[in-house]
N, C-alpha and C positions, 0 to 999 in steps of 0.2 A: 678328573672333575674340574680341577683348576683351569686346564686348557680349554674346557668348554665355556666357562663363565667369563674368562677374560675378554674374549671378542665382544661380549655384550656391553661391556663398559663404554667403549667408544661410541657404540650405537645409542646408548642411553644419553650420553653427553651430547651427541649430535641432535637427538630428538628434543632434549631440553633447550639447546641453543636455538633450534628452529622455532620452538614454541615461544621463547622469549623474544625472538626477532620479529615474529609475525603477529604478536599480541597487539602492539600499537596499530599495526595496519588493520587488524580486525576491529579494534576499537574505533578507528577513524572511519572504517566502512559503516559501522553501526551508527555513528554520529551523522554520517553523510546520508543515511536513510531517513533522517528526521524530516517530517513527523511520521511516526509509525503507528500512532494511535490518536484518538480524539484529543483535542486541546480544550481546556477549561478556561473560560474568560469570566473572571469574577467582577461583578458590578456591585459596589458597596452601597447601593441605594435600592429602595423598593422598586418593583415593576411599575412602569407607566410614566416615570419621570423623564426629563430630557436626557440624562446620562444613560438611562436604561434604553431609551429609543435609539440613541446614537450607538451605544455598545452593541445592541443586537444587529444594527445595520452593518457596523464594521465587522462584527463577528461572522456574519453571513458572507461578506465579501472576502474576508481572510480565508474562510473555509474553501471558497472557490479557487483562490490563488494557491493555497497550500495542498489542496487535494485531501484534506481531512476535515471531519466534522469539528466545529467549534461549539462547545456546549456552554450555554449561559448559566451562571450560578449567581443569583442575587443573594448577597450576604450583607444586609443592611444593619445599621445600628451604630450608636456611639459616634456619630459624625464621621462615618467611613472607617473608623478604627477597626471594627470587627473584620471587615473584608480585607482591608489593607494588611492587617497583622496575619491573617490566614495565608495570604500570598507571600508575605515576607518570610514566613516559616516553612513554605513549601519547597520541594526539591528544585534546584536551579537547572532544570532539564528542558525548559521551553514548553512544558505541557500545562503549566499554570500561569496565567497572565492576569493582570489587573488593568481595568480601564477606570480612571477616576479623574476628578477635577483637582484644582489647586488646593482645595480643602485638605486633601490628604497630605500634600507635600509641603505646603507653605503656611497654611492657616493653622492646622492642628499643632504643629511645632511651636507656633507663636503663643498659644494659649494653654498648652498642656505640657507640664514639665516631666511627666512620667509616661510618655508614650511607649507602647511595647515594641515599636519599630523606629528605625532611624530614617528620616525622609531621604537622605542621600546614600548612606551606607547599606541600607537594606534592599535597595532596588536597582535594577539595571534598566535605564530608560530605553524604550524602543522608538518612541516618537510621539508627536502630537498630531491628532487627526482633525480637530476643529476647535474654533474659538467663538465665543459670543460675548458681547459687551454687557455691561450692567446699565440699568436705566432708572432714573428718578421718575416716579409715576405719581399722579394725583387723581383723586376722585373728581368726577366731572363737575360737581357743584362747588368745589373749592375755587375761589377767585384768584387762582395762580396759573399762569400760562407759560412762564419762562423763568429762568434762573433769577433774574433781577427781581421779579415779583415774589418769588419764593423767599429770597433773602429778606426782602422788605417786610413780608407778612410775618416771618419768624421773629424778626427783630422788634416788630411793633407789638407783638404779643408773646413775650418769652414765656415758655412753659405751657402755652396753650395747645400747641400742635404736637402731634405724635407721628411716628412712622413705623411701619411694619417691616420685618425682615423674615426670611424663611428659616430663622433659627439663630440663637445666640452663638456667636463665634463662627458664623458662616461668612462666605464672601459678600453676601448682601449686607450683613451687619458691618463688616469692615469697610465696604464701599460707602455706606451711609455715614459712618463716623469720619471717614476721609473727607466727605463733602462738608459735613458740619464744621470740622476743624478749619478747613480752608475758607469757608464763608463766614466763620465767626458766629454761627447760630447754634441754638440748642433745641432739640426736640426729644420728647420722651420715646424711648425705644420699646416697641411691643414685639417681642419675638413669637413666631408661630412655629408649629411643627410641620414645616414644609411650605412650598410656594403656593399651593392650591388654596389652603384656608386663608392665607394672607390676601390673596387676590379676591376671594369671595368677600372679605370684609372691606377691602378697598372699594370694590364696586358697590357694596351696600352702604357705604358711608360711615362704617364703624371706625375707620381710620382715614385720615385725609391724604397720607402719603405712604408709599412703599418704595423700596429699592429692590429690584428683581433682575433676572437676566432678560436680555432682549428676546431670547427664544421663548421664555415663559410668557412674556407680555404681548408678543406679536399677535396671537389670535384675538385678544381682548381689544388691542389697539385698532386692529383692522375692523372689528365690530363696533367701534366707536363707544365702547363701554367705560373707558378710562382715558386719561390724558397723559401724554408724554411731555416731560419737562426738559430733560437733557440726558445724553448718554455719557458714561464715564470714560470712554476710550478717547485717545488722542485724535482719532479721525472718526468721522461719521460712519455709522453702520451702513453697509450696503443694503441691509434688509429694511432700514428705516432712514433713507437718505434725507428726508425732510426734517428730522429731529437734530437740533444742534448739539454740539459737545459742550461739556463744562469748560473745556480749554478755550473754546472760541467765545464762551460767555463771560470771560474775564478771569478764569482760573487756569492758567496755562500749565501748571505743574500736576494737574489731576489726570491720571491715566491708569485705569484698572479694567481688566477684563477677566473672564473665567475661561479656562481651557481644559480640554480633555486629553489626557496622555495615556498611552499604553506602556506598562512596565512589566518586567519579570523579576523574579528573585535575583539578588546579586550573585554573580558567579556563573552566569549563563555561558555555555560554550561559544566561542567566537563565531564558529560556522553557523550555529543556530541563530545567534543574534543578527548576523548579516542577512540571513534568509528572512527573518522576521522584519527587519528594517526595510528591505526591498519590497516585501509583500505589502507592508503598510503604505509605503510611498506609492506603490502602484494602485492600491485601493483608493487613496485620496485623490489621485490623478484621474481616476475613472469618471467620465462625464455623468454616468447614471448615479454614481455615489455622490458626486458633488451636487447634483440637482436635488437629491433626497436630503442631503445635509442642510441645504438652504431651505428646503421645504419645512424642516422641523426647527428652523431658527438658528442654525450654526453656519458660520462662514468656513468653508473648506480652507484649511491652512495647515499644510504639512510642515512640521518642524522635525529635523533629524534628531537622532539619539543624543548627539553631542550638544545640539542646540537646546534640547529639552533639559539636559543636565545643567547647562549654563543658565537657563531661565529659572530653574528651581533655586540655584545658588544666589542669583541676583534678587529674587523676590523674597527670600527668607528674611533678610534684614528689614525690608520695607514693611512686611506684615508684623514683625516683632515691634517695630517702632509705633505702628498704629495701635497695636494691642496695649502697649505700655501707656501711650498717651490717653487712650480711651478707657483704660483700666478693664480691658476684656480679659477675663481669666476663667477657666473652667475647673482648675484644681488649686 
């Protein structure tokens, strides 16, 4: 009996050794097959907004590049916190991604001390797909047509004028406070629940000024329903080349835009991250995609994963400084 069982021992040891040796190779092969199922792209805003439009466009193009469906999942609420937290807590396997603006990564951390996610440690940047400037707008009847006249009007009647934003603690709120601080003016802040209602009241004359994204303002500006005073970016927007910048209007240190980045949960396998980075770069370089981005008010501007991480790191202290100065706090 002993003679029969002993020869089995080397065979079992050999089988075990082969299994151990081949397991990494099998795992690598499985990783190499990514994506093997549909990918979920979370948009932390309601359907219909600029981020939703861009996210759906990028999602469709990523699907074409990766050979798998990209399913859009709108998880709006709490200033992008709900959607961002969902992605932060998801498995880091490349099947759950987030497309969001700087609100998620640099604004929320400046105004909320108890976020359920960390803007740096919770996410793996894939890259930035597009950017759009912010713009100071006026109702057509307001006797203000440029930055000089805006400053003069605000200083001549302090406390008389107000401005609308698309929400407390949003990039439009931050940009407006940046403008007011630089120009030494004071306006009453009227926060709205989104860009659309603020734009309706601006056109209707309920508020004299707003700060919004170029993408949101573009249709109304083209229709002549509102006036553009200045953009907040260092250079003029290619979408509105006739509108001056705040920098060239006498305030050279003012420079702010909003950008849309795609990120994954931290811990993404390197091979998957590389594949996603290349796919996004190819999508943004695609002429059809670029034309559609411009059509909805975004300037195609691909930024690498490393560049996106660096942008978040550099923008965080700027947003915190604005929040502290303007006393913007949500908790």
